[in-house]
Each structure stands twice: as structure tokens, then as C-alpha cells.
C-alpha positions as CSV (number, residue, x, y, z in Angstrom):
1,M,101.5,100.9,88.3
2,L,104.1,100.3,85.8
3,K,103.6,96.9,84.9
4,S,100.0,98.1,82.8
5,M,102.0,101.2,81.4
6,Q,104.6,99.9,78.0
7,Q,107.5,99.5,78.8
8,I,110.7,100.2,76.2
9,N,114.4,99.5,76.6
10,A,116.2,102.7,76.7
11,S,118.5,102.3,74.0
12,K,115.6,100.5,71.6
13,F,114.5,104.3,73.0
14,K,116.7,106.0,71.3
15,E,116.1,104.6,68.0
16,Q,112.5,104.9,68.2
17,C,112.1,108.0,69.8
18,L,110.5,110.3,67.5
19,S,108.0,107.6,66.2
20,L,107.3,107.0,69.5
21,L,106.5,110.5,71.0
22,D,104.5,111.0,67.5
23,D,102.6,107.9,69.0
24,L,102.8,108.8,72.6
25,G,99.5,108.5,74.8
26,A,98.4,109.7,78.0
27,E,99.5,107.1,80.1
28,G,103.4,107.4,78.4
29,I,106.5,105.0,78.1
30,V,108.6,103.8,81.0
31,I,112.3,104.0,79.7
32,T,114.2,100.5,81.4
33,K,117.9,99.8,81.6
34,R,119.0,96.1,82.5
35,G,114.8,95.9,83.2
36,K,114.6,98.5,85.7
37,P,112.6,101.3,85.1
38,V,115.1,104.9,85.2
39,A,112.3,107.1,83.4
40,K,108.5,107.7,82.4
41,V,107.5,110.2,79.0
42,I,104.6,111.9,79.7
43,P,102.8,114.0,77.3
44,I,103.0,117.5,78.2
45,G,99.2,117.9,79.4
46,S,98.7,114.8,81.5
47,G,100.4,114.2,84.3
48,C,100.1,115.9,87.9
49,A,99.2,119.3,86.6
50,A,95.6,118.4,86.3
51,L,95.8,117.4,90.2
52,I,96.5,121.3,91.2
53,G,93.1,122.7,92.9
54,S,91.0,119.5,91.8
55,M,90.0,118.7,95.0
56,K,88.8,122.7,95.7
57,G,85.8,122.3,98.3
58,R,86.0,119.5,99.2
59,L,88.3,119.4,102.1
60,N,87.4,121.1,105.7
61,I,90.4,123.1,107.3
62,K,90.1,121.9,110.9
63,G,91.8,124.5,114.1
64,D,94.9,126.0,113.3
65,I,97.1,124.2,110.1
66,M,100.1,126.7,111.3
67,S,100.9,124.9,114.6
68,T,102.0,121.7,116.2
69,G,99.5,121.7,118.8
70,M,102.4,121.9,121.5
71,R,103.4,125.5,122.9
72,W,106.7,126.5,123.4
73,N,109.6,129.3,123.7
74,A,111.8,130.0,121.7
75,E,113.6,132.2,123.6
76,S,114.5,129.5,126.9
77,T,116.3,127.3,128.4
78,R,117.1,124.0,129.5
79,A,119.4,122.8,132.2
80,N,121.0,120.6,129.7
81,A,121.1,122.9,127.0
82,R,125.1,124.3,125.6
83,P,125.4,127.5,124.7
84,R,126.1,127.7,121.7
85,A,130.3,128.3,120.4
């Protein structure tokens, strides 16, 4: 994923920041330090915000999503349980 995006060293990004921001594409820019990705600059209108609500009407919920499916009693005591101090 990061290999197909434009990558730039942090020091070069610092030198060219304003020009890079003016020409920022939808995929963004990956900033690297010593060859390792450390940050990603993306336009404010892109990213995960587009995913919110994108699956509305496409999913079916079966059962109680707030349940683990196991019965338990918070008040029960176990033989090996230690009392709180």
C-alpha cells in the first residue's frame, strides 16, 4: 500500500512543504525517516470519513450484538476466588 504512494524524506518535505501541499493528490504523501514511513499527509476531504455509513443497508444483524452468548452471574462466587482487600 505505501509503496504505490508518493514517498518523501522528512527533510525534503520540510524544504518543500508548501509546494507539496498545493499539489497534494487524493492518495496523499508518505513521509519517511531513514527509509521508514513515519507519517502520512492526506487531503482533509479524503480518508476514513468516506467509510462512515457506507455499509448502511448492506448488513444484517443476527442475535443480540450486546451479548457474549454466555450466561454468567456477576454476583456468583467461586471456590478459588479471593476476597477483595
